C-alpha positions, 0 to 999 in steps of 0.5 A, spaced: 339 474 545 341 481 548 344 481 555 337 483 558 333 477 555 339 473 557 338 475 564 331 474 564 331 467 562 336 466 567 332 469 572 326 465 570 330 458 570 333 460 577 325 461 579 323 454 576 329 450 580 327 453 586 320 451 586 322 444 583 327 443 589 322 446 594 317 441 592 323 435 592 325 437 599 318 437 602 316 430 599 323 428 601 321 430 608 316 424 608 310 428 606 305 424 601 301 431 599 304 438 598 300 444 596 302 449 591 302 454 597 307 450 601 311 449 595 311 457 593 312 458 601 318 454 601 321 457 595 320 464 597 316 466 591 309 468 590 303 463 588 303 468 581 310 466 580 309 459 581 303 459 576 308 464 571 313 458 571 308 452 571 302 452 567 298 447 572 300 442 578 301 437 573 307 441 569 310 442 576 309 435 578 313 433 571 318 437 572 319 434 579 319 427 577 324 429 571 329 432 576 329 427 581 330 421 576 336 426 573 339 425 580 338 418 581 341 417 574 347 421 576 348 416 581 346 410 577 350 411 571 357 410 574 355 403 576 353 401 570 360 399 568 363 392 566 368 392 571 369 386 575 365 380 575 358 379 573 355 379 580 359 384 582 356 389 576 349 387 578 350 388 585 353 395 584 347 397 580 342 394 584 344 396 591 345 403 589 338 404 586 335 400 592 339 404 597 336 410 594 329 408 594 330 406 601 332 413 603 328 417 599 321 413 599 316 419 598 320 421 592 320 414 589 313 414 590 312 421 587 316 418 580 311 413 578 305 418 579 305 418 571 306 412 567 304 415 560 309 413 555 312 419 554 313 420 562 319 422 565 319 415 568 318 411 562 323 415 558 328 414 564 326 406 564 327 406 556 334 409 557 336 405 562 334 398 559 338 400 553 344 401 557 343 394 560 341 391 553 348 394 550 352 391 556 348 384 556 350 383 549 358 385 551 357 380 556 355 374 551 360 376 546 366 377 551 364 370 553 364 367 546 357 367 544 356 369 536 350 374 537 347 376 531 343 382 529 336 378 530 339 376 537 341 383 539 334 386 537 331 380 542 336 383 547 332 389 547 325 387 550 329 382 555 333 388 558 326 392 558 323 386 562 329 386 567 329 393 568 321 393 569 322 387 574 327 391 578 323 397 578 316 394 579 319 390 585 322 396 588 316 400 587 312 395 591 317 394 596 317 402 597 309 402 597 309 397 603 314 401 607 321 398 605 322 394 611 321 387 609 326 384 607 331 389 609 335 393 603 341 388 603 336 382 602 332 385 597 338 387 593 341 380 594 334 377 591 334 382 585 341 380 583 340 373 584 333 374 579 337 378 574 343 373 574 338 367 573 335 371 567 342 372 564 344 365 565 338 362 561 339 367 556 347 365 555 346 358 555 341 359 549 347 361 546 351 355 548 355 359 553 356 358 560 358 364 564 361 364 571 358 370 575 364 370 579 369 371 574 371 378 571 369 378 563 375 381 559 374 382 551 372 387 546 366 391 548 367 390 556 370 396 558 
């Protein structure tokens, strides 16, 4: 790629990012509907530039979804550690998500407009579930459970169900206005529900986990 081609590619990327960020800013102001004219105007580009960067509204919406979910993941990723207690680890992740959803309600609503199997949201949920599954196996193993290959495979749908339940609950909460219960109480409810599922699964291995005791051992760092 020569210098001119490289500069043109950078210019196009900068325009795409400006348009995506303009749409995000408008939605984050609480707008349920935002026109392409408003987006291009906020980005400081013409409608022709917008259509040169995005084939249609759907393409722009997907780019916005992906950007929003990437930003959310940048907040969530540092919380998905095995530091401290199980309940503390759960609370750290859930509260980060719930607080973000409460602060960015319209962005949260916008992320679930496309629930197709290959949508940015579904890919994000699948990725998060995979991370949760790995941590569940680490918790069970550190507590002394003998986790077979079949057990590890069964943890995948369990983690997907857990992540889906948390997302579905927060999604409904946001659509109802994110007021009742308040964010702190919703977080507590979700943490206790998640812990109940983990506890039942651990007991199936003959292991009793203490949610207030830090776990140490292989795979827990």
